N, C-alpha and C positions, 0 to 999 in steps of 0.2 A: 479890721479886722483879718488872721492871717488863714488863708484859704490851705486849705487841708488834706489833701487825695491820701484816702490809703489803696494801696494797690494791693490786688488780691491775684490768689492766684499761684502756681509755680516760680517761685524766683531763679533767674538766671542763673548758674551756676560757674564759674569761671573756670570750673575745670572742665566742665561739661562742653562749653562753646572752641573748649583746645582741642583739634583735628588729633587725633591719636593716630602716629604713625605703626600698624599692623605689617609685620615679616611676611614677605612675598615664601610660596612656598615653593620651592623653585629646586631640581632633579641636581644633586651634586654628581657631577660625573664620573669622578675620582673614587666616589664611595662604593665600597665593595659591594655591597646589595643593590644599588641601582645598577650597575654591570651588570652582574648575574641576572637582575632581571631581564634588562637588554639584548642581554645572550640565548635567553629562555628563548623568549618571546618572541628571535630573530630565529632559532633553531625549529620552536613549532612551524612559526609560518614553511620553514624549509621542507622541513617533515609531510606538512599536508600538502604541500605544492607534489612534491617527489610521490605521494599516493595517487597525485590523482594524476597522475601524468600518463598510467598505465590506462586508464577509464579516456582519457580527451582519445589520445593515441589509437584505440580499438573502435570509438567515434569517427574519430577522423577518417581513419580506414574503411568501416562500412559506410561513410556518405561518400567518400571516392569508388569503391567497388559499387555501391548498392543502388547510387543516383544516376550514376553512368548510364548506364541498360535499363531504369524504368519508365515505363510508356503507359497512360491512365488504362488503356485495353487489360495489361493487367492483375486489374481490379478486377472484371468480369469475366477473363480465358478461363480452360482449363491448362492444366499444364501440359509443357510438350513431350513428347516421347523422345525417344532416344537417335531416334533419325532427324528429324524435324531442329534443323538450325538454325530457324526463327521464329519468330510470333510463339501464342501459348500465353498462360500465366500461371495465377494461383488463387481463382476469383474461388473455386470450390474449397480450398484451403481455409480461406479466410471463414466462408460461410460456416465450413466445419468446426473451428474455434470458436465462433461468436455461439453457435450452438451448445457445445459441449459444455463452455464458460456459463451459458444460462442456466444449462440442467446442474450445472456445481452450485449456481448460483441460488436456486429452487430450492437445493437440498441443505446448504450448508448453511447461509443466511438465516432462516426462522430457527433454526436450530442452535447454531451460536447466539444468534439473541437469546432466546428462552433460558438456552443453559448460563447464560450470566448473568440473567435474573434473579437467574435462582442463587447463582452462588455471590450475587451480590444486596438482596434484599431477602431471603426465606433461608438462605443455607449456613449463612457465614456461621464459623465455630463449628459445623458440624460434622464431622467424618466422611460423610458423602461428597458434602463442598471438597474436601481436602483432596478425596482420587481424584473427584474431575479433574482440579486445579493439578493436581499433578500429574495428571494424563494429557491436558492438554499442554503445559510447557513441554512433556515429553515430544510429543509431537509435531512439536512447531523446528527441530533438531530429526526430526525423521528423515531419513534418506528417501526421494521422492519416489523411487522407484518400488520401495513395498508399498507404497498405495498403489500401482499398477498391481502388482502381485495381490494384495488384497481385492482390487477391485477383478481381475481374472478367477481368481477361485471360488465370489460371490456371486459375481454375474455373467463371467465369458462361459462357465464351466454347466453354467444351469441352462442359458440361453440354446450356447452351443455356435453362438455365434458372437464374431468383435463387433462392436457397434459403439454407436455416440454416446448410447445409455453407458454402457460400462464404461469409457473413459470421462463420462461426468461423474460417475461415483468416482474415479479415484482420486480428478481434483478437488470433489468437495471432503473428499476426506485431510485433503493438505488445504484446506479454504478454512475447515471449522476449527481448528484450535486456533488459528488466528483472529479470525472473529472473535470466539469467546473470549480469550485474553482482553481485548482490545475496547470489545463493547460493555465487559464489566469494570475496567478503569475511567469507561466513559460515562456509567450509572452509577460508582462510587463518584464521583466527583458532583455530581446534581448536591447541589446546597440543601443540608438538612432542615431549616428550618422552611422552605417549599414545601418537602412533604408533613409537618409537621402544621403550616398552615390549611391543606387539605385535607387534613384529617380532623383540624379543628372545625373545621366549616363542615362534618358529615362523611366526608368520603372512605370508600371503605378500601381496604389495603389493594387492592385488585385495581379498583378506581384510580389512586394511586400514583399506581405502575402505570398507566395505560393511558391516564392524560394529566401526569406532570412530570414524574420520571424520563419515561421515556421520549415525549417530544422534549424536553429539554435538552438530554443526551446524545439526540438523533442525529446531530451535523458529527458527534465523534465518532459515535458508531457507523455512522457511511462513510467516514475516513478508514476506519478500519476495515471495512466493505470492500472499499475500492482497492488498496494495499493486499489485500487476500483475494482477489480477483485479476490484480496486473501479476501474482506470483503464480495463480492459476494457470495464467495466459500463453507464461514461458516454459511450462513444464511439458519436456521430451521424454522422459523415462516411461510415466504413465500409462501415454498413451502407446505406446509401442507394446505395450503387454493388452492394452483394451479395444483401441478403438485399429491398429493397423495404420494401413494408408491405402487410400484409391485415386485415381486421376478422373471420377466421374462425379457427376452431382450426387449431394446429397438427397435421400429421398427418406421421407419419415414414414412412408408405410411398412418398409421392413428394418429388420435389424442386419446389417451390413457394416464392412471396413467403410472408416471415413475420415477423410482425408482434414488436417491439420497445419498450419503454419510452421508451428516447431518441430513436427516429424520430414515436411518437406524438403524446408533446410536441412535435417540429416540424412539425409536419403539423396536429394541433389550434391550437397560437398563432396559428395565420394563419388559423383559418378564421373564415369571416364571423357563425357561430354562436355565441352567448355559452355556450351548452352546454357546446358543443365547447371551448370556451375556458378557460371555471369546469372543466373535463375533464381540459386540460394542467395547470394548476398541481396542481392534487391528486395526477396522476401524477407530476409535477417533484416534488413531495414525498415520494413514497414511493420513487423512487428516489434523491433524496437519504439516504433514511433508511437504503437496505440497502447506499451506497455508504458512507455512516459507520459502519455497522456491520461491514462490511470489513476498514476502515480500524481500530477499535478494538480487531477481535480480534488485528490486526497487532503493533498496539500491544503487547496483554497477551503476543500471545506474544514479542516482541521483549523485553519485562520478566520474564518467566519466565525468558527465556536471561541475561541479564545477571544472574541473581539466580541462578540454577544455576551458573554460571563463580565466583561470586564465595562 
């Protein structure tokens, strides 16, 4: 008997077993399109380097001049007078800056977040929302000295004193539009399916905002808050109209002139005394480091926000 074996399944194809040579994708350096692409890439890299050179030059000069005379006791000492040639610091200016930025944050952050919630969740498409959004965009490009004039008219003239409160109000005016615009974009980025799921479980509109939308958008909202704080910490013009300057420690029981790092740098940099000029360079280095920390914190929060979304 003949043994007949039937082979099932796909039969090997002779064409399938033969390796197919695929053309390699390589750039032809002689092609006009490739040369133009390489030229534009090199030009962009060169222009980026040229644009960054002034920034690195300023940072290098700041480190060279500021770090040379830095001492730890500067962080908790009072500024030197014109007759002092050694010692002194800017501890009161650091305290005043932190205090006024804190007042501005208390005023600006809740106001900005509430306005952003209205723009993104309740007022979308309304005329009031369009007016608020337009005003926020205009305020982002407003000269900071106008915020100082506003706070001078509203607080200084009303109380009769330059004070940290007036300085905090001026800085809050600068912070609010940044918080509003960044928080609105963060709230709009929350997936709609998360909100629909909360509504499907019986949550009210307020519960959806407070327990779903805001917690999800909070990392990006905090990024905008950090950027607003970084801007407020480096402002000088508004504080000249509202807080002035003081060589003494801040007192919370009265309205009086308050020191800040930005105003200290402004006044000491034009001083005829070499010791105060050196102090201004050191204070500028400390202020730049504080602003840099706030910006780094904002970037870290933004990176965590993007990572959590993906």
